[in-house]
mmCIF file of the N, C-alpha and C atoms, coordinates in Angstrom:
data_MODEL
# 
_entry.id   MODEL 
# 
loop_
_atom_site.group_PDB 
_atom_site.id 
_atom_site.type_symbol 
_atom_site.label_atom_id 
_atom_site.label_alt_id 
_atom_site.label_comp_id 
_atom_site.label_asym_id 
_atom_site.label_entity_id 
_atom_site.label_seq_id 
_atom_site.pdbx_PDB_ins_code 
_atom_site.Cartn_x 
_atom_site.Cartn_y 
_atom_site.Cartn_z 
_atom_site.occupancy 
_atom_site.B_iso_or_equiv 
_atom_site.pdbx_formal_charge 
_atom_site.auth_seq_id 
_atom_site.auth_comp_id 
_atom_site.auth_asym_id 
_atom_site.auth_atom_id 
_atom_site.pdbx_PDB_model_num 
ATOM 1   N N  . MET A 1 1  ? 32.910  30.363 -33.125 1.00 0.00 ? 1  MET A N  1 
ATOM 2   C CA . MET A 1 1  ? 32.087  29.825 -32.280 1.00 0.00 ? 1  MET A CA 1 
ATOM 3   C C  . MET A 1 1  ? 33.179  28.955 -31.326 1.00 0.00 ? 1  MET A C  1 
ATOM 4   N N  . PRO A 1 2  ? 33.036  29.073 -30.146 1.00 0.00 ? 2  PRO A N  1 
ATOM 5   C CA . PRO A 1 2  ? 33.797  27.999 -29.303 1.00 0.00 ? 2  PRO A CA 1 
ATOM 6   C C  . PRO A 1 2  ? 33.357  26.572 -29.231 1.00 0.00 ? 2  PRO A C  1 
ATOM 7   N N  . GLU A 1 3  ? 34.610  25.641 -29.293 1.00 0.00 ? 3  GLU A N  1 
ATOM 8   C CA . GLU A 1 3  ? 33.600  24.641 -29.276 1.00 0.00 ? 3  GLU A CA 1 
ATOM 9   C C  . GLU A 1 3  ? 33.275  23.888 -27.968 1.00 0.00 ? 3  GLU A C  1 
ATOM 10  N N  . ASN A 1 4  ? 33.687  24.415 -26.952 1.00 0.00 ? 4  ASN A N  1 
ATOM 11  C CA . ASN A 1 4  ? 33.146  24.302 -25.577 1.00 0.00 ? 4  ASN A CA 1 
ATOM 12  C C  . ASN A 1 4  ? 32.616  25.427 -24.939 1.00 0.00 ? 4  ASN A C  1 
ATOM 13  N N  . PRO A 1 5  ? 31.412  25.901 -25.069 1.00 0.00 ? 5  PRO A N  1 
ATOM 14  C CA . PRO A 1 5  ? 30.558  27.168 -24.569 1.00 0.00 ? 5  PRO A CA 1 
ATOM 15  C C  . PRO A 1 5  ? 30.444  26.940 -22.930 1.00 0.00 ? 5  PRO A C  1 
ATOM 16  N N  . THR A 1 6  ? 30.488  27.936 -22.610 1.00 0.00 ? 6  THR A N  1 
ATOM 17  C CA . THR A 1 6  ? 30.411  27.619 -20.767 1.00 0.00 ? 6  THR A CA 1 
ATOM 18  C C  . THR A 1 6  ? 28.541  27.805 -20.838 1.00 0.00 ? 6  THR A C  1 
ATOM 19  N N  . PRO A 1 7  ? 28.067  27.221 -19.767 1.00 0.00 ? 7  PRO A N  1 
ATOM 20  C CA . PRO A 1 7  ? 26.541  27.423 -19.609 1.00 0.00 ? 7  PRO A CA 1 
ATOM 21  C C  . PRO A 1 7  ? 26.378  28.922 -18.967 1.00 0.00 ? 7  PRO A C  1 
ATOM 22  N N  . ALA A 1 8  ? 25.143  29.303 -19.428 1.00 0.00 ? 8  ALA A N  1 
ATOM 23  C CA . ALA A 1 8  ? 24.475  30.621 -19.112 1.00 0.00 ? 8  ALA A CA 1 
ATOM 24  C C  . ALA A 1 8  ? 24.490  30.463 -17.257 1.00 0.00 ? 8  ALA A C  1 
ATOM 25  N N  . CYS A 1 9  ? 23.924  29.585 -16.863 1.00 0.00 ? 9  CYS A N  1 
ATOM 26  C CA . CYS A 1 9  ? 23.932  29.649 -15.385 1.00 0.00 ? 9  CYS A CA 1 
ATOM 27  C C  . CYS A 1 9  ? 24.680  28.206 -15.013 1.00 0.00 ? 9  CYS A C  1 
ATOM 28  N N  . PRO A 1 10 ? 25.662  28.536 -13.947 1.00 0.00 ? 10 PRO A N  1 
ATOM 29  C CA . PRO A 1 10 ? 26.783  27.585 -13.537 1.00 0.00 ? 10 PRO A CA 1 
ATOM 30  C C  . PRO A 1 10 ? 25.623  26.339 -12.529 1.00 0.00 ? 10 PRO A C  1 
ATOM 31  N N  . ALA A 1 11 ? 25.999  25.472 -12.651 1.00 0.00 ? 11 ALA A N  1 
ATOM 32  C CA . ALA A 1 11 ? 25.628  24.160 -11.901 1.00 0.00 ? 11 ALA A CA 1 
ATOM 33  C C  . ALA A 1 11 ? 25.656  24.674 -10.579 1.00 0.00 ? 11 ALA A C  1 
ATOM 34  N N  . PRO A 1 12 ? 24.670  24.170 -9.587  1.00 0.00 ? 12 PRO A N  1 
ATOM 35  C CA . PRO A 1 12 ? 25.242  24.538 -7.998  1.00 0.00 ? 12 PRO A CA 1 
ATOM 36  C C  . PRO A 1 12 ? 26.386  23.431 -7.715  1.00 0.00 ? 12 PRO A C  1 
ATOM 37  N N  . SER A 1 13 ? 27.140  24.011 -6.950  1.00 0.00 ? 13 SER A N  1 
ATOM 38  C CA . SER A 1 13 ? 28.501  23.516 -6.438  1.00 0.00 ? 13 SER A CA 1 
ATOM 39  C C  . SER A 1 13 ? 28.684  22.283 -5.884  1.00 0.00 ? 13 SER A C  1 
ATOM 40  N N  . SER A 1 14 ? 27.379  22.016 -4.761  1.00 0.00 ? 14 SER A N  1 
ATOM 41  C CA . SER A 1 14 ? 26.998  21.160 -3.884  1.00 0.00 ? 14 SER A CA 1 
ATOM 42  C C  . SER A 1 14 ? 25.431  21.054 -3.597  1.00 0.00 ? 14 SER A C  1 
ATOM 43  N N  . PRO A 1 15 ? 24.938  19.674 -3.521  1.00 0.00 ? 15 PRO A N  1 
ATOM 44  C CA . PRO A 1 15 ? 23.433  19.558 -3.277  1.00 0.00 ? 15 PRO A CA 1 
ATOM 45  C C  . PRO A 1 15 ? 22.993  20.256 -1.820  1.00 0.00 ? 15 PRO A C  1 
ATOM 46  N N  . GLU A 1 16 ? 22.215  20.148 -1.717  1.00 0.00 ? 16 GLU A N  1 
ATOM 47  C CA . GLU A 1 16 ? 21.403  20.449 -0.121  1.00 0.00 ? 16 GLU A CA 1 
ATOM 48  C C  . GLU A 1 16 ? 21.956  19.495 0.547   1.00 0.00 ? 16 GLU A C  1 
ATOM 49  N N  . PRO A 1 17 ? 21.809  19.546 1.975   1.00 0.00 ? 17 PRO A N  1 
ATOM 50  C CA . PRO A 1 17 ? 22.072  18.674 2.800   1.00 0.00 ? 17 PRO A CA 1 
ATOM 51  C C  . PRO A 1 17 ? 20.722  17.795 3.058   1.00 0.00 ? 17 PRO A C  1 
ATOM 52  N N  . ALA A 1 18 ? 21.136  16.575 3.129   1.00 0.00 ? 18 ALA A N  1 
ATOM 53  C CA . ALA A 1 18 ? 19.727  15.496 3.078   1.00 0.00 ? 18 ALA A CA 1 
ATOM 54  C C  . ALA A 1 18 ? 18.831  15.842 4.209   1.00 0.00 ? 18 ALA A C  1 
ATOM 55  N N  . SER A 1 19 ? 19.260  16.529 5.249   1.00 0.00 ? 19 SER A N  1 
ATOM 56  C CA . SER A 1 19 ? 17.932  16.762 6.059   1.00 0.00 ? 19 SER A CA 1 
ATOM 57  C C  . SER A 1 19 ? 17.314  18.000 5.675   1.00 0.00 ? 19 SER A C  1 
ATOM 58  N N  . ALA A 1 20 ? 17.564  18.721 4.645   1.00 0.00 ? 20 ALA A N  1 
ATOM 59  C CA . ALA A 1 20 ? 16.913  19.991 4.214   1.00 0.00 ? 20 ALA A CA 1 
ATOM 60  C C  . ALA A 1 20 ? 15.806  19.748 3.015   1.00 0.00 ? 20 ALA A C  1 
ATOM 61  N N  . GLN A 1 21 ? 16.381  18.372 2.465   1.00 0.00 ? 21 GLN A N  1 
ATOM 62  C CA . GLN A 1 21 ? 15.492  17.742 1.671   1.00 0.00 ? 21 GLN A CA 1 
ATOM 63  C C  . GLN A 1 21 ? 14.006  17.073 2.089   1.00 0.00 ? 21 GLN A C  1 
ATOM 64  N N  . TYR A 1 22 ? 13.106  17.250 1.271   1.00 0.00 ? 22 TYR A N  1 
ATOM 65  C CA . TYR A 1 22 ? 11.886  16.663 1.928   1.00 0.00 ? 22 TYR A CA 1 
ATOM 66  C C  . TYR A 1 22 ? 11.548  15.491 0.995   1.00 0.00 ? 22 TYR A C  1 
ATOM 67  N N  . VAL A 1 23 ? 11.579  14.314 1.393   1.00 0.00 ? 23 VAL A N  1 
ATOM 68  C CA . VAL A 1 23 ? 11.235  12.999 0.704   1.00 0.00 ? 23 VAL A CA 1 
ATOM 69  C C  . VAL A 1 23 ? 9.649   12.610 1.605   1.00 0.00 ? 23 VAL A C  1 
ATOM 70  N N  . GLU A 1 24 ? 8.916   12.369 0.398   1.00 0.00 ? 24 GLU A N  1 
ATOM 71  C CA . GLU A 1 24 ? 7.851   11.702 1.062   1.00 0.00 ? 24 GLU A CA 1 
ATOM 72  C C  . GLU A 1 24 ? 7.727   10.341 0.694   1.00 0.00 ? 24 GLU A C  1 
ATOM 73  N N  . ASN A 1 25 ? 7.932   9.419  1.711   1.00 0.00 ? 25 ASN A N  1 
ATOM 74  C CA . ASN A 1 25 ? 8.073   7.668  1.768   1.00 0.00 ? 25 ASN A CA 1 
ATOM 75  C C  . ASN A 1 25 ? 6.377   7.355  1.353   1.00 0.00 ? 25 ASN A C  1 
ATOM 76  N N  . LYS A 1 26 ? 5.223   7.782  1.530   1.00 0.00 ? 26 LYS A N  1 
ATOM 77  C CA . LYS A 1 26 ? 4.115   7.278  1.591   1.00 0.00 ? 26 LYS A CA 1 
ATOM 78  C C  . LYS A 1 26 ? 3.076   8.287  0.996   1.00 0.00 ? 26 LYS A C  1 
ATOM 79  N N  . PRO A 1 27 ? 2.037   8.009  0.298   1.00 0.00 ? 27 PRO A N  1 
ATOM 80  C CA . PRO A 1 27 ? 0.974   8.884  -0.153  1.00 0.00 ? 27 PRO A CA 1 
ATOM 81  C C  . PRO A 1 27 ? 0.131   9.210  1.049   1.00 0.00 ? 27 PRO A C  1 
ATOM 82  N N  . PRO A 1 28 ? -0.617  10.181 1.127   1.00 0.00 ? 28 PRO A N  1 
ATOM 83  C CA . PRO A 1 28 ? -1.496  10.697 1.929   1.00 0.00 ? 28 PRO A CA 1 
ATOM 84  C C  . PRO A 1 28 ? -2.611  9.697  2.369   1.00 0.00 ? 28 PRO A C  1 
ATOM 85  N N  . ARG A 1 29 ? -3.036  9.626  3.579   1.00 0.00 ? 29 ARG A N  1 
ATOM 86  C CA . ARG A 1 29 ? -4.333  8.413  3.598   1.00 0.00 ? 29 ARG A CA 1 
ATOM 87  C C  . ARG A 1 29 ? -5.383  9.073  2.896   1.00 0.00 ? 29 ARG A C  1 
ATOM 88  N N  . GLY A 1 30 ? -5.984  10.152 2.548   1.00 0.00 ? 30 GLY A N  1 
ATOM 89  C CA . GLY A 1 30 ? -7.007  10.409 1.757   1.00 0.00 ? 30 GLY A CA 1 
ATOM 90  C C  . GLY A 1 30 ? -6.830  9.893  0.313   1.00 0.00 ? 30 GLY A C  1 
ATOM 91  N N  . LEU A 1 31 ? -5.742  9.933  -0.038  1.00 0.00 ? 31 LEU A N  1 
ATOM 92  C CA . LEU A 1 31 ? -5.687  9.374  -1.552  1.00 0.00 ? 31 LEU A CA 1 
ATOM 93  C C  . LEU A 1 31 ? -6.266  7.750  -1.674  1.00 0.00 ? 31 LEU A C  1 
ATOM 94  N N  . TYR A 1 32 ? -5.870  6.988  -0.631  1.00 0.00 ? 32 TYR A N  1 
ATOM 95  C CA . TYR A 1 32 ? -6.382  5.793  -0.719  1.00 0.00 ? 32 TYR A CA 1 
ATOM 96  C C  . TYR A 1 32 ? -7.764  5.921  -0.339  1.00 0.00 ? 32 TYR A C  1 
ATOM 97  N N  . VAL A 1 33 ? -8.271  6.647  0.576   1.00 0.00 ? 33 VAL A N  1 
ATOM 98  C CA . VAL A 1 33 ? -10.052 6.827  0.495   1.00 0.00 ? 33 VAL A CA 1 
ATOM 99  C C  . VAL A 1 33 ? -10.454 7.235  -1.078  1.00 0.00 ? 33 VAL A C  1 
ATOM 100 N N  . ARG A 1 34 ? -10.029 8.085  -1.487  1.00 0.00 ? 34 ARG A N  1 
ATOM 101 C CA . ARG A 1 34 ? -10.360 8.704  -2.680  1.00 0.00 ? 34 ARG A CA 1 
ATOM 102 C C  . ARG A 1 34 ? -10.542 7.552  -3.868  1.00 0.00 ? 34 ARG A C  1 
ATOM 103 N N  . VAL A 1 35 ? -9.448  6.814  -3.921  1.00 0.00 ? 35 VAL A N  1 
ATOM 104 C CA . VAL A 1 35 ? -9.129  5.725  -4.870  1.00 0.00 ? 35 VAL A CA 1 
ATOM 105 C C  . VAL A 1 35 ? -10.264 4.381  -4.537  1.00 0.00 ? 35 VAL A C  1 
ATOM 106 N N  . PHE A 1 36 ? -10.492 4.191  -3.121  1.00 0.00 ? 36 PHE A N  1 
ATOM 107 C CA . PHE A 1 36 ? -11.402 3.233  -3.044  1.00 0.00 ? 36 PHE A CA 1 
ATOM 108 C C  . PHE A 1 36 ? -12.704 3.326  -3.360  1.00 0.00 ? 36 PHE A C  1 
ATOM 109 N N  . VAL A 1 37 ? -13.228 5.074  -3.228  1.00 0.00 ? 37 VAL A N  1 
ATOM 110 C CA . VAL A 1 37 ? -14.453 5.443  -3.378  1.00 0.00 ? 37 VAL A CA 1 
ATOM 111 C C  . VAL A 1 37 ? -14.466 5.495  -4.734  1.00 0.00 ? 37 VAL A C  1 
ATOM 112 N N  . TYR A 1 38 ? -13.444 6.021  -5.605  1.00 0.00 ? 38 TYR A N  1 
ATOM 113 C CA . TYR A 1 38 ? -13.679 5.826  -7.247  1.00 0.00 ? 38 TYR A CA 1 
ATOM 114 C C  . TYR A 1 38 ? -13.842 4.252  -7.866  1.00 0.00 ? 38 TYR A C  1 
ATOM 115 N N  . VAL A 1 39 ? -13.221 3.257  -7.025  1.00 0.00 ? 39 VAL A N  1 
ATOM 116 C CA . VAL A 1 39 ? -13.386 1.955  -7.515  1.00 0.00 ? 39 VAL A CA 1 
ATOM 117 C C  . VAL A 1 39 ? -14.560 1.465  -7.500  1.00 0.00 ? 39 VAL A C  1 
ATOM 118 N N  . VAL A 1 40 ? -15.180 1.710  -6.151  1.00 0.00 ? 40 VAL A N  1 
ATOM 119 C CA . VAL A 1 40 ? -16.248 1.391  -5.832  1.00 0.00 ? 40 VAL A CA 1 
ATOM 120 C C  . VAL A 1 40 ? -17.632 1.920  -6.576  1.00 0.00 ? 40 VAL A C  1 
ATOM 121 N N  . ALA A 1 41 ? -17.208 3.486  -6.730  1.00 0.00 ? 41 ALA A N  1 
ATOM 122 C CA . ALA A 1 41 ? -18.270 3.894  -7.418  1.00 0.00 ? 41 ALA A CA 1 
ATOM 123 C C  . ALA A 1 41 ? -18.321 3.677  -9.127  1.00 0.00 ? 41 ALA A C  1 
ATOM 124 N N  . THR A 1 42 ? -17.211 3.076  -9.772  1.00 0.00 ? 42 THR A N  1 
ATOM 125 C CA . THR A 1 42 ? -17.172 2.794  -11.072 1.00 0.00 ? 42 THR A CA 1 
ATOM 126 C C  . THR A 1 42 ? -17.705 1.135  -11.048 1.00 0.00 ? 42 THR A C  1 
ATOM 127 N N  . HIS A 1 43 ? -17.421 0.439  -10.036 1.00 0.00 ? 43 HIS A N  1 
ATOM 128 C CA . HIS A 1 43 ? -18.230 -0.795 -9.965  1.00 0.00 ? 43 HIS A CA 1 
ATOM 129 C C  . HIS A 1 43 ? -19.664 -0.575 -9.937  1.00 0.00 ? 43 HIS A C  1 
ATOM 130 N N  . VAL A 1 44 ? -20.297 0.132  -9.083  1.00 0.00 ? 44 VAL A N  1 
ATOM 131 C CA . VAL A 1 44 ? -21.551 0.220  -8.805  1.00 0.00 ? 44 VAL A CA 1 
ATOM 132 C C  . VAL A 1 44 ? -22.189 0.883  -10.207 1.00 0.00 ? 44 VAL A C  1 
ATOM 133 N N  . LEU A 1 45 ? -21.444 1.903  -10.885 1.00 0.00 ? 45 LEU A N  1 
ATOM 134 C CA . LEU A 1 45 ? -21.946 2.462  -12.239 1.00 0.00 ? 45 LEU A CA 1 
ATOM 135 C C  . LEU A 1 45 ? -22.047 1.208  -13.238 1.00 0.00 ? 45 LEU A C  1 
ATOM 136 N N  . LEU A 1 46 ? -20.775 0.501  -13.252 1.00 0.00 ? 46 LEU A N  1 
ATOM 137 C CA . LEU A 1 46 ? -21.157 -0.670 -14.125 1.00 0.00 ? 46 LEU A CA 1 
ATOM 138 C C  . LEU A 1 46 ? -21.945 -1.645 -14.088 1.00 0.00 ? 46 LEU A C  1 
ATOM 139 N N  . ALA A 1 47 ? -22.321 -2.003 -12.891 1.00 0.00 ? 47 ALA A N  1 
ATOM 140 C CA . ALA A 1 47 ? -23.380 -2.901 -12.205 1.00 0.00 ? 47 ALA A CA 1 
ATOM 141 C C  . ALA A 1 47 ? -24.760 -2.343 -12.972 1.00 0.00 ? 47 ALA A C  1 
ATOM 142 N N  . PHE A 1 48 ? -24.592 -0.942 -12.432 1.00 0.00 ? 48 PHE A N  1 
ATOM 143 C CA . PHE A 1 48 ? -26.271 -0.725 -13.072 1.00 0.00 ? 48 PHE A CA 1 
ATOM 144 C C  . PHE A 1 48 ? -26.418 -0.282 -14.672 1.00 0.00 ? 48 PHE A C  1 
ATOM 145 N N  . MET A 1 49 ? -25.132 -0.060 -15.215 1.00 0.00 ? 49 MET A N  1 
ATOM 146 C CA . MET A 1 49 ? -25.516 -0.169 -16.910 1.00 0.00 ? 49 MET A CA 1 
ATOM 147 C C  . MET A 1 49 ? -25.346 -1.646 -17.179 1.00 0.00 ? 49 MET A C  1 
ATOM 148 N N  . SER A 1 50 ? -24.989 -2.661 -16.528 1.00 0.00 ? 50 SER A N  1 
ATOM 149 C CA . SER A 1 50 ? -25.387 -3.777 -16.929 1.00 0.00 ? 50 SER A CA 1 
ATOM 150 C C  . SER A 1 50 ? -26.291 -4.717 -16.754 1.00 0.00 ? 50 SER A C  1 
ATOM 151 N N  . LEU A 1 51 ? -26.943 -4.029 -15.664 1.00 0.00 ? 51 LEU A N  1 
ATOM 152 C CA . LEU A 1 51 ? -28.373 -4.543 -15.299 1.00 0.00 ? 51 LEU A CA 1 
ATOM 153 C C  . LEU A 1 51 ? -29.406 -3.669 -16.545 1.00 0.00 ? 51 LEU A C  1 
ATOM 154 N N  . LEU A 1 52 ? -29.317 -2.510 -16.924 1.00 0.00 ? 52 LEU A N  1 
ATOM 155 C CA . LEU A 1 52 ? -29.925 -1.794 -17.727 1.00 0.00 ? 52 LEU A CA 1 
ATOM 156 C C  . LEU A 1 52 ? -29.922 -2.653 -18.841 1.00 0.00 ? 52 LEU A C  1 
ATOM 157 N N  . VAL A 1 53 ? -28.826 -2.902 -19.767 1.00 0.00 ? 53 VAL A N  1 
ATOM 158 C CA . VAL A 1 53 ? -28.705 -3.604 -20.746 1.00 0.00 ? 53 VAL A CA 1 
ATOM 159 C C  . VAL A 1 53 ? -29.446 -5.400 -20.605 1.00 0.00 ? 53 VAL A C  1 
ATOM 160 N N  . ILE A 1 54 ? -29.160 -5.769 -19.238 1.00 0.00 ? 54 ILE A N  1 
ATOM 161 C CA . ILE A 1 54 ? -29.937 -7.087 -19.228 1.00 0.00 ? 54 ILE A CA 1 
ATOM 162 C C  . ILE A 1 54 ? -31.465 -6.859 -19.229 1.00 0.00 ? 54 ILE A C  1 
ATOM 163 N N  . ILE A 1 55 ? -31.964 -5.718 -18.581 1.00 0.00 ? 55 ILE A N  1 
ATOM 164 C CA . ILE A 1 55 ? -33.334 -5.735 -18.898 1.00 0.00 ? 55 ILE A CA 1 
ATOM 165 C C  . ILE A 1 55 ? -33.883 -5.546 -20.364 1.00 0.00 ? 55 ILE A C  1 
ATOM 166 N N  . ALA A 1 56 ? -32.912 -4.366 -21.022 1.00 0.00 ? 56 ALA A N  1 
ATOM 167 C CA . ALA A 1 56 ? -33.053 -4.271 -22.276 1.00 0.00 ? 56 ALA A CA 1 
ATOM 168 C C  . ALA A 1 56 ? -33.144 -5.483 -23.257 1.00 0.00 ? 56 ALA A C  1 
ATOM 169 N N  . LYS A 1 57 ? -32.686 -6.130 -22.844 1.00 0.00 ? 57 LYS A N  1 
ATOM 170 C CA . LYS A 1 57 ? -32.529 -7.636 -23.574 1.00 0.00 ? 57 LYS A CA 1 
ATOM 171 C C  . LYS A 1 57 ? -33.515 -8.451 -23.874 1.00 0.00 ? 57 LYS A C  1 
ATOM 172 N N  . SER A 1 58 ? -34.242 -8.695 -22.309 1.00 0.00 ? 58 SER A N  1 
ATOM 173 C CA . SER A 1 58 ? -35.367 -9.318 -22.044 1.00 0.00 ? 58 SER A CA 1 
ATOM 174 C C  . SER A 1 58 ? -36.304 -9.057 -22.658 1.00 0.00 ? 58 SER A C  1 
ATOM 175 N N  . ARG A 1 59 ? -36.605 -7.522 -23.088 1.00 0.00 ? 59 ARG A N  1 
ATOM 176 C CA . ARG A 1 59 ? -38.097 -7.057 -23.443 1.00 0.00 ? 59 ARG A CA 1 
ATOM 177 C C  . ARG A 1 59 ? -38.140 -7.672 -24.829 1.00 0.00 ? 59 ARG A C  1 
# 
């Protein structure tokens, strides 16, 4: 077995030009809306569950 085997598929000789690469600098606006809705919905659910616990303790 040779000490330095050659790779099965050679590495690309040069990377693509910078203009051909897609770089996303910021997430889409829909992501912000979705995260906001999830955070609000989670807090509303937590408030409702806390209210149920408070009502159950008072009985």
